[in-house]
SEZADO-583127 format. One record per residue (C-alpha): z, x, y. Coordinates in pm, 1 decimal, always signed. Layout:
BEGIN
+----------+----------+----------+
!       zz !       xx !       yy !
+----------+----------+----------+
!        Z !        X !        Y !
...
+----------+----------+----------+
END
This chain:
BEGIN
+----------+----------+----------+
!       zz !       xx !       yy !
+----------+----------+----------+
! +10275.1 !  +4423.8 !  +4179.2 !
!  +9997.0 !  +4327.0 !  +4373.4 !
! +10217.4 !  +4025.6 !  +4533.0 !
! +10488.3 !  +4281.4 !  +4626.5 !
! +10617.4 !  +4544.0 !  +4886.7 !
! +10698.3 !  +4788.5 !  +4632.5 !
! +10830.3 !  +5096.3 !  +4910.4 !
! +11202.7 !  +5032.7 !  +4845.4 !
! +11135.6 !  +5024.0 !  +4474.8 !
! +11257.3 !  +5414.3 !  +4477.8 !
! +11672.5 !  +5569.7 !  +4431.8 !
! +11912.5 !  +5553.8 !  +4765.4 !
! +11953.8 !  +5890.9 !  +4767.7 !
! +11543.3 !  +5964.1 !  +4809.4 !
! +11610.6 !  +5753.7 !  +5178.3 !
! +11954.0 !  +5947.9 !  +5230.7 !
! +11776.4 !  +6312.1 !  +5161.2 !
! +11478.9 !  +6144.9 !  +5395.5 !
! +11753.0 !  +6085.4 !  +5698.2 !
! +11849.3 !  +6417.2 !  +5619.7 !
! +11519.2 !  +6586.5 !  +5681.6 !
! +11468.5 !  +6391.5 !  +5940.8 !
! +11787.3 !  +6497.6 !  +6178.8 !
! +11704.6 !  +6846.0 !  +6012.9 !
! +11311.2 !  +6840.6 !  +6140.4 !
! +11054.7 !  +7076.3 !  +5929.6 !
! +10695.9 !  +7061.0 !  +5951.4 !
! +10708.1 !  +7231.1 !  +5549.5 !
! +10420.6 !  +7060.8 !  +5328.3 !
! +10525.7 !  +7106.8 !  +4977.2 !
! +10441.4 !  +7008.0 !  +4641.9 !
! +10604.9 !  +6843.8 !  +4359.4 !
! +10427.5 !  +6787.9 !  +3966.0 !
! +10521.9 !  +6512.2 !  +3742.5 !
! +10555.1 !  +6624.4 !  +3420.1 !
! +10753.8 !  +6556.4 !  +3058.6 !
! +10868.4 !  +6823.4 !  +2837.9 !
! +10868.6 !  +6633.4 !  +2486.8 !
! +10627.0 !  +6407.4 !  +2343.2 !
! +10713.0 !  +6058.5 !  +2262.4 !
! +10786.4 !  +5965.5 !  +1877.0 !
! +10785.4 !  +6344.5 !  +1759.8 !
! +10369.6 !  +6329.7 !  +1822.7 !
! +10128.9 !  +6582.2 !  +1889.4 !
!  +9967.8 !  +6457.3 !  +2256.0 !
! +10045.7 !  +6167.6 !  +2474.7 !
!  +9857.0 !  +5959.8 !  +2710.0 !
!  +9826.7 !  +5922.8 !  +3017.8 !
!  +9835.9 !  +5600.6 !  +3191.0 !
!  +9966.8 !  +5429.7 !  +3474.4 !
!  +9721.2 !  +5629.4 !  +3806.0 !
!  +9553.3 !  +5297.3 !  +3874.5 !
!  +9906.8 !  +5128.9 !  +3993.8 !
! +10010.4 !  +5448.2 !  +4133.7 !
!  +9701.6 !  +5418.9 !  +4385.2 !
!  +9797.1 !  +5048.1 !  +4466.0 !
! +10136.4 !  +5181.8 !  +4522.4 !
! +10059.0 !  +5428.4 !  +4767.8 !
!  +9842.1 !  +5246.5 !  +4964.4 !
! +10076.9 !  +4974.4 !  +5046.6 !
! +10327.6 !  +5248.5 !  +5068.1 !
! +10490.0 !  +5081.9 !  +5475.2 !
! +10842.9 !  +4934.2 !  +5591.8 !
! +10827.5 !  +4621.6 !  +5671.9 !
! +11065.0 !  +4432.3 !  +5973.3 !
! +11282.8 !  +4263.8 !  +5692.7 !
! +11306.5 !  +4699.6 !  +5508.3 !
! +11427.5 !  +4792.2 !  +5813.8 !
! +11703.5 !  +4499.3 !  +5840.0 !
! +11832.5 !  +4580.0 !  +5511.1 !
! +11889.0 !  +4919.2 !  +5579.8 !
! +12022.0 !  +4904.2 !  +5828.2 !
! +12303.5 !  +4637.9 !  +5699.4 !
! +12351.8 !  +4946.1 !  +5453.7 !
! +12550.9 !  +5099.3 !  +5723.4 !
! +12413.9 !  +5412.9 !  +5608.6 !
! +12063.9 !  +5461.0 !  +5856.2 !
! +12081.4 !  +5537.5 !  +6180.5 !
! +11803.2 !  +5371.9 !  +6439.1 !
! +11614.5 !  +5733.7 !  +6516.3 !
! +11561.7 !  +5719.3 !  +6198.4 !
! +11478.5 !  +5324.8 !  +6139.2 !
! +11261.7 !  +5374.5 !  +6390.5 !
! +11066.2 !  +5716.4 !  +6232.1 !
! +11004.8 !  +5429.5 !  +5913.1 !
! +10825.5 !  +5154.5 !  +6115.0 !
! +10574.6 !  +5406.1 !  +6124.0 !
! +10578.8 !  +5529.2 !  +5819.3 !
! +10247.1 !  +5584.2 !  +5583.3 !
! +10162.0 !  +5823.7 !  +5354.7 !
!  +9942.0 !  +6125.6 !  +5462.4 !
!  +9963.1 !  +6374.2 !  +5205.0 !
!  +9686.4 !  +6504.0 !  +4941.2 !
!  +9742.0 !  +6340.8 !  +4557.6 !
!  +9575.5 !  +6506.5 !  +4221.0 !
!  +9595.9 !  +6329.0 !  +3895.8 !
!  +9477.6 !  +6375.2 !  +3535.8 !
!  +9268.0 !  +6062.7 !  +3516.5 !
!  +9431.5 !  +5758.8 !  +3253.9 !
!  +9318.5 !  +5744.7 !  +2950.6 !
!  +9304.2 !  +6153.8 !  +2871.0 !
!  +9532.8 !  +6311.9 !  +2625.5 !
!  +9789.8 !  +6536.0 !  +2789.1 !
! +10077.7 !  +6760.5 !  +2632.8 !
! +10437.0 !  +6928.0 !  +2795.9 !
! +10465.7 !  +7042.8 !  +3059.3 !
! +10123.3 !  +7010.9 !  +3203.8 !
! +10148.0 !  +6867.2 !  +3561.7 !
! +10023.3 !  +6504.4 !  +3509.8 !
! +10014.6 !  +6423.6 !  +3881.9 !
! +10094.1 !  +6676.7 !  +4179.1 !
! +10228.6 !  +6568.6 !  +4514.3 !
! +10054.8 !  +6793.9 !  +4839.2 !
! +10260.3 !  +6648.4 !  +5143.0 !
! +10524.9 !  +6666.5 !  +5428.7 !
! +10882.2 !  +6700.2 !  +5267.9 !
! +10950.6 !  +6321.5 !  +5349.5 !
! +10695.2 !  +6136.7 !  +5209.1 !
! +10713.2 !  +6339.2 !  +4891.6 !
! +11058.2 !  +6255.8 !  +4838.3 !
! +11006.3 !  +5934.0 !  +4915.0 !
! +10736.9 !  +5830.4 !  +4641.9 !
! +10927.6 !  +6019.0 !  +4328.2 !
! +11094.1 !  +5728.0 !  +4204.7 !
! +10793.9 !  +5470.0 !  +4176.2 !
! +10593.4 !  +5784.0 !  +4065.7 !
! +10778.2 !  +5833.1 !  +3761.2 !
! +10889.6 !  +5488.2 !  +3730.3 !
! +10507.8 !  +5388.1 !  +3701.0 !
! +10350.9 !  +5672.9 !  +3441.3 !
! +10634.5 !  +5684.6 !  +3224.8 !
! +10617.5 !  +5360.5 !  +3172.7 !
! +10229.8 !  +5298.8 !  +3058.0 !
! +10156.8 !  +5667.1 !  +2945.9 !
! +10478.0 !  +5582.5 !  +2675.2 !
! +10324.4 !  +5220.7 !  +2537.6 !
! +10011.9 !  +5378.9 !  +2560.1 !
! +10084.9 !  +5636.7 !  +2372.8 !
! +10311.6 !  +5451.8 !  +2125.3 !
!  +9999.8 !  +5190.0 !  +2096.4 !
!  +9731.0 !  +5512.4 !  +2068.1 !
!  +9978.1 !  +5587.4 !  +1751.0 !
!  +9941.6 !  +5260.2 !  +1609.2 !
!  +9593.3 !  +5232.2 !  +1626.0 !
!  +9566.6 !  +5566.8 !  +1476.0 !
!  +9712.4 !  +5412.0 !  +1156.6 !
!  +9531.4 !  +5119.8 !  +1147.1 !
!  +9267.6 !  +5303.5 !  +1044.4 !
!  +8954.9 !  +5145.0 !  +1249.9 !
!  +9104.8 !  +4811.2 !  +1177.7 !
!  +9195.7 !  +4618.9 !  +1458.3 !
!  +9520.7 !  +4628.3 !  +1670.2 !
!  +9614.2 !  +4297.8 !  +1876.9 !
!  +9876.6 !  +4414.1 !  +2112.9 !
! +10153.6 !  +4071.5 !  +2151.8 !
! +10436.4 !  +4198.6 !  +2265.7 !
! +10476.3 !  +3962.0 !  +2559.7 !
! +10797.4 !  +3793.1 !  +2475.6 !
! +10965.4 !  +4103.1 !  +2325.0 !
! +10912.5 !  +4327.2 !  +2595.4 !
! +11146.0 !  +4422.2 !  +2910.9 !
! +11037.5 !  +4169.7 !  +3154.3 !
! +10726.8 !  +4008.8 !  +3299.4 !
! +10622.8 !  +4385.5 !  +3452.7 !
! +10681.9 !  +4567.7 !  +3110.5 !
! +10444.6 !  +4261.9 !  +2954.3 !
! +10145.7 !  +4333.2 !  +3197.3 !
! +10166.9 !  +4677.5 !  +3221.7 !
! +10244.1 !  +4753.6 !  +2814.7 !
!  +9912.4 !  +4530.7 !  +2756.5 !
!  +9716.3 !  +4723.4 !  +3002.3 !
!  +9820.8 !  +5048.1 !  +2850.7 !
!  +9801.4 !  +4932.8 !  +2518.9 !
!  +9461.4 !  +4816.5 !  +2571.6 !
!  +9347.7 !  +5124.4 !  +2724.2 !
!  +9502.8 !  +5321.1 !  +2390.4 !
!  +9273.9 !  +5157.6 !  +2161.0 !
!  +9410.5 !  +4775.6 !  +2104.7 !
!  +9149.2 !  +4545.6 !  +2052.2 !
!  +9303.0 !  +4302.9 !  +2267.8 !
!  +9635.0 !  +4070.2 !  +2387.4 !
!  +9800.3 !  +3790.6 !  +2388.9 !
!  +9913.2 !  +3831.1 !  +2739.1 !
!  +9690.8 !  +3594.3 !  +2942.7 !
!  +9801.0 !  +3736.6 !  +3283.7 !
!  +9714.3 !  +4071.8 !  +3184.8 !
!  +9378.1 !  +3915.5 !  +3074.9 !
!  +9314.2 !  +3769.1 !  +3416.2 !
!  +9399.4 !  +4113.0 !  +3572.3 !
!  +9270.9 !  +4419.5 !  +3418.0 !
!  +8926.7 !  +4152.6 !  +3261.2 !
!  +9069.9 !  +4221.6 !  +2873.7 !
!  +9000.8 !  +4067.2 !  +2584.7 !
!  +9292.9 !  +3793.1 !  +2511.6 !
!  +9338.1 !  +3639.5 !  +2124.4 !
!  +9560.4 !  +3466.8 !  +1936.9 !
!  +9620.1 !  +3162.1 !  +1668.5 !
!  +9890.3 !  +2935.0 !  +1650.7 !
! +10284.3 !  +2921.4 !  +1580.9 !
! +10441.9 !  +2792.3 !  +1247.1 !
! +10556.7 !  +2513.8 !  +1469.0 !
! +10205.3 !  +2401.6 !  +1467.0 !
! +10188.6 !  +2323.7 !  +1125.6 !
! +10508.7 !  +2196.9 !  +1101.0 !
! +10405.6 !  +1946.6 !  +1405.5 !
! +10172.5 !  +1780.9 !  +1155.0 !
! +10233.3 !  +1589.7 !   +868.4 !
! +10132.5 !  +1837.7 !   +636.1 !
!  +9962.4 !  +2215.3 !   +629.5 !
!  +9633.4 !  +2129.9 !   +565.9 !
!  +9587.9 !  +1804.1 !   +798.4 !
!  +9744.4 !  +2106.1 !  +1066.1 !
!  +9502.2 !  +2394.7 !   +939.3 !
!  +9182.1 !  +2096.1 !   +927.7 !
!  +9274.0 !  +1975.2 !  +1251.8 !
!  +9268.9 !  +2363.0 !  +1418.7 !
!  +8978.0 !  +2481.5 !  +1254.7 !
!  +8804.9 !  +2116.8 !  +1440.0 !
!  +8933.9 !  +2256.9 !  +1773.4 !
!  +8831.6 !  +2663.8 !  +1743.6 !
!  +8545.2 !  +2670.8 !  +1460.6 !
!  +8470.4 !  +3007.0 !  +1602.5 !
!  +8801.3 !  +3151.6 !  +1562.9 !
!  +8981.6 !  +2988.9 !  +1299.0 !
!  +9261.8 !  +3228.5 !  +1202.4 !
!  +9505.6 !  +3000.4 !  +1015.8 !
!  +9864.3 !  +3119.5 !   +960.4 !
!  +9936.2 !  +3056.1 !   +626.9 !
! +10328.4 !  +3173.7 !   +529.4 !
! +10493.6 !  +2856.6 !   +735.4 !
! +10587.4 !  +2739.8 !   +322.6 !
! +10460.4 !  +2922.4 !    +56.7 !
! +10173.4 !  +3171.8 !   +116.2 !
!  +9958.0 !  +3166.0 !   -223.1 !
! +10059.8 !  +2799.1 !   -337.7 !
! +10026.7 !  +2673.4 !     -7.2 !
!  +9860.5 !  +2857.9 !   +272.7 !
!  +9607.0 !  +3048.2 !    +68.9 !
!  +9490.1 !  +2721.8 !   -100.5 !
!  +9485.9 !  +2460.5 !   +211.6 !
!  +9354.2 !  +2742.1 !   +391.9 !
!  +9031.0 !  +2747.1 !   +137.5 !
!  +9006.2 !  +2442.1 !   +117.7 !
!  +8946.0 !  +2375.1 !   +478.1 !
!  +8663.6 !  +2719.5 !   +471.8 !
!  +8495.3 !  +2485.6 !   +228.2 !
!  +8497.8 !  +2224.2 !   +459.7 !
!  +8384.2 !  +2381.1 !   +744.2 !
!  +8113.9 !  +2602.9 !   +546.1 !
!  +7990.0 !  +2201.1 !   +371.2 !
!  +7949.3 !  +2120.8 !   +747.0 !
!  +7743.5 !  +2396.2 !   +872.0 !
!  +8025.9 !  +2587.1 !  +1080.1 !
!  +7895.2 !  +2919.5 !  +1172.8 !
!  +8142.7 !  +3114.9 !   +951.0 !
!  +8241.7 !  +3440.9 !  +1221.5 !
!  +8596.7 !  +3516.9 !  +1338.9 !
!  +8712.8 !  +3281.5 !  +1024.3 !
!  +9063.7 !  +3396.0 !   +824.2 !
!  +9441.8 !  +3391.1 !   +784.8 !
!  +9725.2 !  +3547.4 !   +885.2 !
! +10080.5 !  +3619.3 !   +676.3 !
! +10367.2 !  +3724.7 !   +926.9 !
! +10611.0 !  +3724.8 !   +612.7 !
! +10686.3 !  +3874.2 !   +290.1 !
! +10591.7 !  +4144.4 !   +134.2 !
! +10262.6 !  +4188.3 !   +273.5 !
! +10078.4 !  +4442.4 !    +52.4 !
! +10186.3 !  +4198.8 !   -258.7 !
! +10050.5 !  +3923.1 !    -95.1 !
!  +9715.5 !  +4057.9 !   +114.1 !
!  +9593.8 !  +4151.9 !   -212.1 !
!  +9661.6 !  +3857.1 !   -400.7 !
!  +9537.9 !  +3662.7 !    -99.5 !
!  +9214.8 !  +3869.7 !    -67.6 !
!  +9144.6 !  +3754.4 !   -431.6 !
!  +9133.8 !  +3369.6 !   -373.2 !
!  +8926.6 !  +3463.3 !   -113.2 !
!  +8730.6 !  +3623.8 !   -282.3 !
!  +8677.0 !  +3367.8 !   -575.4 !
!  +8629.2 !  +3082.4 !   -372.0 !
!  +8291.7 !  +3284.2 !   -168.7 !
!  +8543.5 !  +3363.3 !   +126.1 !
!  +8548.8 !  +3740.6 !    +68.8 !
!  +8496.4 !  +3819.9 !   +432.5 !
!  +8743.7 !  +3665.1 !   +590.4 !
!  +8975.9 !  +3813.4 !   +835.5 !
!  +9322.7 !  +3911.3 !   +669.1 !
!  +9563.1 !  +3936.8 !   +957.8 !
!  +9933.9 !  +4034.0 !   +941.5 !
! +10257.6 !  +4065.6 !  +1191.4 !
! +10578.1 !  +4056.0 !  +1117.7 !
! +10771.0 !  +4403.9 !  +1283.2 !
! +10495.0 !  +4594.5 !  +1243.4 !
! +10496.2 !  +4995.6 !  +1337.2 !
! +10277.3 !  +5262.9 !  +1289.2 !
! +10526.8 !  +5400.3 !  +1027.6 !
! +10476.7 !  +5041.0 !   +850.0 !
! +10092.4 !  +5004.9 !   +877.1 !
! +10047.6 !  +5340.5 !   +729.6 !
! +10260.7 !  +5288.2 !   +395.4 !
! +10071.7 !  +4972.0 !   +350.8 !
!  +9727.7 !  +5096.2 !   +400.7 !
!  +9867.4 !  +5376.7 !   +116.1 !
! +10012.0 !  +5102.1 !   -121.5 !
!  +9631.8 !  +4906.0 !    -86.7 !
!  +9692.8 !  +4619.5 !   +135.3 !
!  +9383.6 !  +4407.2 !   +221.7 !
!  +9443.8 !  +4383.6 !   +614.1 !
!  +9193.2 !  +4422.2 !   +802.2 !
!  +9352.0 !  +4300.0 !  +1160.9 !
!  +9728.7 !  +4356.8 !  +1287.0 !
!  +9932.0 !  +4207.8 !  +1523.0 !
! +10228.4 !  +4421.6 !  +1657.0 !
! +10476.4 !  +4277.0 !  +1875.3 !
! +10813.0 !  +4427.3 !  +1966.6 !
! +10800.6 !  +4736.9 !  +1862.1 !
! +10425.1 !  +4897.1 !  +2010.4 !
! +10559.6 !  +4709.6 !  +2360.8 !
! +10898.2 !  +4810.5 !  +2383.7 !
! +10810.8 !  +5153.4 !  +2200.4 !
! +11139.1 !  +5068.7 !  +1998.9 !
! +11209.7 !  +5447.2 !  +1853.6 !
! +11160.6 !  +5617.2 !  +2157.4 !
! +11169.9 !  +5373.2 !  +2483.6 !
! +11168.1 !  +5618.9 !  +2698.4 !
! +10864.7 !  +5868.7 !  +2879.5 !
! +11093.9 !  +6127.8 !  +3012.6 !
! +10902.5 !  +6226.2 !  +3278.8 !
! +11040.2 !  +6439.8 !  +3543.1 !
! +10906.6 !  +6534.3 !  +3912.7 !
! +11044.7 !  +6880.7 !  +4037.6 !
! +10993.1 !  +7046.9 !  +4346.0 !
! +10702.9 !  +7368.2 !  +4250.7 !
! +10613.3 !  +7544.8 !  +4561.3 !
! +10616.9 !  +7496.1 !  +5002.9 !
! +10355.9 !  +7595.9 !  +5182.2 !
! +10456.9 !  +7882.9 !  +5464.5 !
! +10401.3 !  +7709.6 !  +5807.6 !
! +10307.7 !  +8124.2 !  +5933.3 !
!  +9980.3 !  +8156.8 !  +5675.2 !
!  +9933.4 !  +7866.8 !  +5498.3 !
! +10025.6 !  +8044.2 !  +5194.7 !
! +10262.3 !  +7835.6 !  +4926.1 !
! +10618.9 !  +7982.9 !  +4823.0 !
! +10635.4 !  +7950.3 !  +4482.5 !
! +11009.6 !  +7734.0 !  +4431.4 !
! +11188.0 !  +7694.1 !  +4015.8 !
! +11435.2 !  +7528.8 !  +3911.7 !
! +11616.3 !  +7713.1 !  +3641.8 !
! +11847.6 !  +7640.7 !  +3324.1 !
! +12006.3 !  +7753.8 !  +3048.3 !
! +11763.4 !  +7555.7 !  +2841.4 !
! +11444.1 !  +7726.5 !  +2873.0 !
! +11216.0 !  +7437.2 !  +2822.0 !
! +11358.0 !  +7308.6 !  +3121.1 !
! +11270.8 !  +7600.9 !  +3358.6 !
! +11038.6 !  +7488.4 !  +3563.7 !
! +10663.6 !  +7646.3 !  +3661.4 !
! +10626.2 !  +7752.7 !  +4001.3 !
! +10321.4 !  +7742.9 !  +4237.9 !
! +10047.0 !  +7504.9 !  +4347.7 !
!  +9902.8 !  +7462.2 !  +4024.3 !
!  +9573.3 !  +7326.0 !  +3834.8 !
!  +9498.4 !  +7317.1 !  +3481.9 !
!  +9249.0 !  +7422.4 !  +3217.1 !
!  +9135.6 !  +7269.4 !  +2920.6 !
!  +8980.9 !  +7474.8 !  +2683.1 !
!  +8720.4 !  +7387.8 !  +2388.4 !
!  +8597.4 !  +7448.7 !  +2059.5 !
!  +8209.5 !  +7515.3 !  +2158.1 !
!  +8119.4 !  +7443.5 !  +1869.1 !
!  +8341.8 !  +7147.5 !  +1783.0 !
!  +8451.8 !  +6970.4 !  +2064.0 !
!  +8755.7 !  +7033.5 !  +1988.7 !
!  +9097.7 !  +7091.2 !  +2202.8 !
!  +9213.2 !  +7500.3 !  +2157.2 !
!  +9456.2 !  +7487.3 !  +2419.1 !
!  +9543.9 !  +7402.9 !  +2763.5 !
!  +9548.8 !  +7677.0 !  +3062.2 !
!  +9801.8 !  +7605.3 !  +3327.4 !
!  +9726.5 !  +7825.6 !  +3618.8 !
!  +9720.1 !  +7873.6 !  +4013.5 !
!  +9492.3 !  +7659.9 !  +4235.6 !
!  +9209.0 !  +7850.3 !  +4279.0 !
!  +9239.6 !  +8092.8 !  +3951.1 !
!  +8847.3 !  +8065.9 !  +3790.9 !
!  +8767.7 !  +8232.0 !  +3466.5 !
!  +8385.3 !  +8320.4 !  +3270.4 !
!  +8339.5 !  +8142.3 !  +3017.0 !
!  +8145.5 !  +8416.3 !  +2892.6 !
!  +8445.5 !  +8688.3 !  +2864.9 !
!  +8744.4 !  +8667.2 !  +2579.2 !
!  +9045.3 !  +8506.3 !  +2697.9 !
!  +9356.7 !  +8576.1 !  +2576.7 !
!  +9618.8 !  +8361.3 !  +2551.0 !
!  +9961.2 !  +8356.9 !  +2466.4 !
! +10313.4 !  +8084.4 !  +2450.0 !
! +10481.2 !  +8195.4 !  +2735.0 !
! +10815.6 !  +8124.1 !  +2561.0 !
! +10754.2 !  +8362.6 !  +2281.3 !
! +10517.2 !  +8557.2 !  +2408.3 !
! +10427.4 !  +8732.2 !  +2090.4 !
! +10210.6 !  +8446.7 !  +1983.1 !
!  +9904.4 !  +8537.9 !  +2126.0 !
!  +9542.1 !  +8362.5 !  +2014.5 !
!  +9217.4 !  +8558.1 !  +2108.7 !
!  +8886.7 !  +8346.5 !  +2223.6 !
!  +8588.0 !  +8508.5 !  +2221.4 !
!  +8400.5 !  +8482.6 !  +2501.5 !
!  +8099.6 !  +8216.9 !  +2450.2 !
!  +8317.2 !  +8033.8 !  +2196.2 !
!  +8454.7 !  +7772.9 !  +2451.7 !
!  +8401.5 !  +7561.7 !  +2753.6 !
!  +8670.5 !  +7498.9 !  +3007.7 !
!  +8718.8 !  +7180.6 !  +3201.5 !
!  +8980.8 !  +7103.0 !  +3527.0 !
!  +9206.3 !  +6811.8 !  +3469.0 !
!  +9335.8 !  +6780.5 !  +3814.4 !
!  +9153.2 !  +6598.9 !  +4007.2 !
!  +9181.8 !  +6441.0 !  +4401.4 !
!  +9307.0 !  +6105.1 !  +4406.7 !
!  +9425.9 !  +6087.9 !  +4821.1 !
!  +9354.0 !  +6331.6 !  +5047.8 !
!  +9489.6 !  +6344.0 !  +5409.6 !
!  +9646.9 !  +5988.6 !  +5321.5 !
!  +9314.2 !  +5837.4 !  +5216.3 !
!  +9225.4 !  +5731.4 !  +4841.8 !
!  +8920.2 !  +5963.6 !  +4717.4 !
!  +8925.2 !  +5799.2 !  +4374.2 !
!  +8763.3 !  +5470.3 !  +4215.3 !
!  +9010.8 !  +5369.8 !  +3931.3 !
!  +8781.8 !  +5255.0 !  +3637.1 !
!  +8809.6 !  +4937.5 !  +3481.0 !
!  +9075.4 !  +4926.6 !  +3170.0 !
!  +8799.7 !  +4891.7 !  +2931.5 !
!  +8648.0 !  +5122.6 !  +3032.7 !
!  +8925.3 !  +5360.4 !  +3024.4 !
!  +8996.4 !  +5250.7 !  +2682.6 !
!  +8619.2 !  +5406.1 !  +2634.1 !
!  +8756.5 !  +5732.4 !  +2802.7 !
!  +9069.3 !  +5753.1 !  +2581.3 !
!  +8833.4 !  +5714.7 !  +2260.8 !
!  +8670.8 !  +5994.6 !  +2335.5 !
!  +8951.6 !  +6206.4 !  +2455.6 !
!  +9080.4 !  +6133.7 !  +2104.0 !
!  +8829.0 !  +6294.5 !  +1951.0 !
!  +8879.0 !  +6618.1 !  +2127.5 !
!  +9164.2 !  +6605.2 !  +1893.5 !
!  +9240.9 !  +6760.7 !  +1590.7 !
!  +9308.8 !  +6589.0 !  +1316.1 !
!  +9620.6 !  +6791.5 !  +1244.2 !
!  +9765.9 !  +6693.1 !  +1596.4 !
!  +9673.5 !  +6331.0 !  +1570.3 !
!  +9882.0 !  +6297.3 !  +1242.4 !
! +10220.8 !  +6071.1 !  +1228.7 !
! +10407.4 !  +6280.0 !  +1138.9 !
! +10512.4 !  +6716.2 !  +1229.2 !
! +10160.8 !  +6684.6 !  +1384.0 !
! +10023.1 !  +7023.4 !  +1509.7 !
! +10140.9 !  +7161.1 !  +1840.7 !
!  +9907.1 !  +7222.8 !  +2089.3 !
!  +9921.9 !  +7547.8 !  +2309.3 !
!  +9990.4 !  +7503.9 !  +2654.3 !
!  +9984.1 !  +7788.5 !  +2789.4 !
! +10032.2 !  +8003.7 !  +3165.9 !
!  +9734.4 !  +8282.4 !  +3307.2 !
!  +9859.0 !  +8579.0 !  +3383.2 !
!  +9906.2 !  +8551.6 !  +3684.8 !
! +10104.3 !  +8228.3 !  +3697.1 !
! +10335.5 !  +8352.5 !  +3428.8 !
! +10410.5 !  +8713.1 !  +3612.4 !
! +10472.8 !  +8486.4 !  +3887.5 !
! +10740.0 !  +8292.2 !  +3680.8 !
! +10912.0 !  +8652.3 !  +3534.7 !
! +10945.6 !  +8774.1 !  +3918.6 !
! +11128.4 !  +8464.6 !  +4013.5 !
! +11361.3 !  +8427.1 !  +3739.4 !
! +11434.9 !  +8812.9 !  +3781.4 !
! +11502.2 !  +8757.7 !  +4095.1 !
! +11694.7 !  +8474.0 !  +4067.4 !
! +11928.5 !  +8633.8 !  +3802.5 !
! +11967.8 !  +8923.7 !  +4024.4 !
! +12127.1 !  +8730.0 !  +4287.2 !
! +12354.9 !  +8560.7 !  +4071.4 !
! +12509.8 !  +8934.0 !  +3987.4 !
+----------+----------+----------+
END
């Protein structure tokens, strides 16, 4: 990302539309919303991630001479348009929900307010970045939740769909709560902990398992996690590990960060038996780490079975979000500024599927918190500029099933605006926190969720409602469009 100019990381039709707008000049300022319609993995929430990379992309947005030459060779772009691209830069505004924030379907994660050509060009890259990192952060958050306080190490690089997916997927996973990653380049780029042990090949390269363990312990006495399933976990691996641990203790080594890793077999049974052996030998505080195609459901099951595992290495199923490989974010036109009076004219997309009907207008989101518990009551999408009095009763309702209403009594709730300024007139006005700072933000965000929303299966759905003013605007547009169709 940092070494590449990503300006051409776009779908061709963004550029052909740009040329169309260029040939039919307009000074329209438009509003586009990036949002998603359904939580990944049938969960109760998602985690916003990827904003820092969106910022880098927007800052570096420009067409090089090589870019122009390539577009010319396609034979579909005219010279006056190519000349325009030479001086292209982003001059608009961007608002976004900060990374690490808990988010829900249908609410804008990011809002672009810019001239039409600029807003159109950035669509593909914004969706690519936000969709991927938000997906992996959400999956990682579920895995972290299943572990119930145990450390989760992300180590899926070799199974990720390419270098970028491995790098930025690991970044997203750490934001969501993983204690570290095996990905050294991610560690270097984002200053996050890197962790790892050794492979079966290390054991197999020595004359015997004991010698392999002893050599490793001599090299890394303060991070001695021994892989015990190369030959036989209970008959060979654990006994040899105990032998090495005894020698370490007798030599006066500091017994911190030591333990075993099991990578195959019945993890519940093997971990319980291994713990008995370790405890009887005086090593009851040893780390028992597990890997082997883990995901949140398997970890949850192993926990229920009483597995004595307190550290988890999760690879393929996390870095690829294997059971839900796409986030599903979309980017839709929501409003066009009226050049005469500067007001935004709302735009709406219709569909036979009610969930695909967009919310019009230039919008803001208020998060409604229960004042006593600090938990999320609901999110309210409203028109930009709307304000609400926390001392007054608030009635919210489902925008699709409007008979479902909830009264929130004045004085029992607090409000927070979610969309914050990122770019103003083409200049970045936002400083991204570090990844480890984002991890803490994300941890605090998840504390605002009710337990019913965090559960892995059949979670409670958080209400995402529309303000009266926005709902009325949407209803009027729908009525107008339906009459035009007659």
